[in-house]
C-alpha positions, 0 to 999 in steps of 0.5 A: 044818457049813456055815453061811451068813453074811448081813447082817440089814438090811431093805431099808426099814431100809437106806433109813433107815440114817442117824444122829443126833447129839443137838442138845439137852441132854436125855439120849439115849433110849438109854443107851450102855454101855462097849464090850468090849475084847479079841480079834476079836469073834465074829459074832452067830449068828442064826436065822430062825423062819418064812418067811411074813412078807414082811419076811424078803425084806429080810433075805435080800436083804442077804447079804454086807453084814454080815460080823459076822452069821452065819445058822445056821438057818431053821425053817419047817414049810412045804416049799413056802416052804423050797423057794421061799427056798432056790432064790431066795437060793441057800441051803444045804439044811443051814440048814433045819429043820422045827421051831424047837426042833430048830434051836435045839438043833442050831445054838445061835443067839445070837438068833432073828428071827421072821418069822411071823404076829403071832399066832405071836410068842407060841409062837415066843418061848415056844420060844426062852425054853426055851433062853434065846435072845433074840428080835427080832420084826417089829412089832407085838409081839403080837395082844393085850394078854394075849399081850403080858403073857405074853411079858413074863412069859416074858422076865423069867423066862427072862432073855432080851431080846425086841425089836420091829423097826419100820422107823421106829426107824431114821429119823434124822428121828424122832430129830431130832424127839425131840431138838428136843422134849426140848431145849425148842425146841418147848416142851411137846408139844401135838399129835402127828399120825402118818401110816403106810401104803400103797395096801394089801397086795394092791395092792402085791403082797405074796406070798400067804402074807403076804397070807393072814395080814395079812387074818386078824384072828386072825393079825394082830390087826386090819387096818390098825389093827395093821399100821400103827397100831402105828408111831404108837402106838410113836412116841407112847409113846416121845415121851411117855416111856412115859406112858399116855394117859388115853383111847383112841378109834378109828374103823375103816373098811372102804373096800374091803370087796370086797378086805378083807372080814374086817379094817379097811383104815383106822384113826384113833386118838386118844390123849388125854393130860392136856396133849397129844393124839396122832392116828394115821392108819393106812391101806391106802388112801393113794395112796402109801406113807408114814411121817411124823409132825408134832410140835407144841409150844407154841413150834414144830413139826417135821414129818418128811420120809421118813427124813432130812428135816425141816420146822421152824418155831420161835417167832419164825421168820418162815417154815418151813425145811427141814433134814436130820437128823443121823446116828444112832450106828452101832449104831442105824442098823439092826435088826441093829446094834442087836440085836448091841449090846443082846445084847453089853451095849453098849446098854440098850434100856429105854423105847426104840422097840424095848424090851419095856417100850414095846411091851407098852404099844403092844399095850395101846393097840392092844387098847383101840383095838379095843375103842373101835371095837367099842363106839363109846366112848372107852376109859379106861385104868387103869379098870374100863372097859377089858377085855382 
């Protein structure tokens, strides 16, 4: 069989592939485990499930840059999409399968990378779990808390990893902000403000197969709320060490109803914790693409600037200063390096940005945000007022 070797680093992840050396005495959010020794390592065998998510382009554009990864199959039932990507990336016809199950049976991958609509994550994971194959999906994990709980149960019973890929996980600036907060330079966290989004999927020209499900609430969960709100909720859950907010309040706008009739194009979500607040601003209406956050403590603040930059002011500083984030460990610089390290037992993902534990909570909060926007009331988590 002819297999294609490709590297799996999304184009956006490449921009954020920088490293961070923790400056505080706090433990790293991830636990580095001892490396294996012995002969030459075998390449990680990965397979793609679905071609309707535009992020698959970043994966396929990275051919040749990651020789330790082997693409062994692509499953999609859409003949037109298969033809499109086979031609565009000069992929061997033997890589393509019509069904995920058949591909796994024939090619036996170590992991599958899911590029379907968000609603299709659950069935894709169900199939992989039957064969004991671990999964990485694009953010968010699921369209509903019910689906997230199902995925968590399946992963536990089948002993597989289910990880969620966010571009911002590979931003050194976010990890530098985390370390300053954990190291005490900022004092206790008081307020987190996260901005994520762009001009809109139609405005930036995403492919039609991508736009179709992004603007379908059944397939995407919502509009901008799920597409970009998930970033801020993920970061907040990580910075709060998995603590759930007491209440979730959300306001959704339809600023461009002629473009996005069925889903929100702007979302503001407020998470109330006992001694802190997170404000998440997700939008398809920003004048430009952005993914940044502001972390305010009782003694200072850190504002992230793209992947590597920081704006910092601590207690007793006379003014704000600019800084650069230190580098991330090599196995945390991009999604594929991270995936390989987790599957080889070198990295424990517990409670980190991509972990299943974190992302079940992310979907629970997003689900509560939908309920809040629908009812006009704050949703109290952990009480009878929350119905998923």
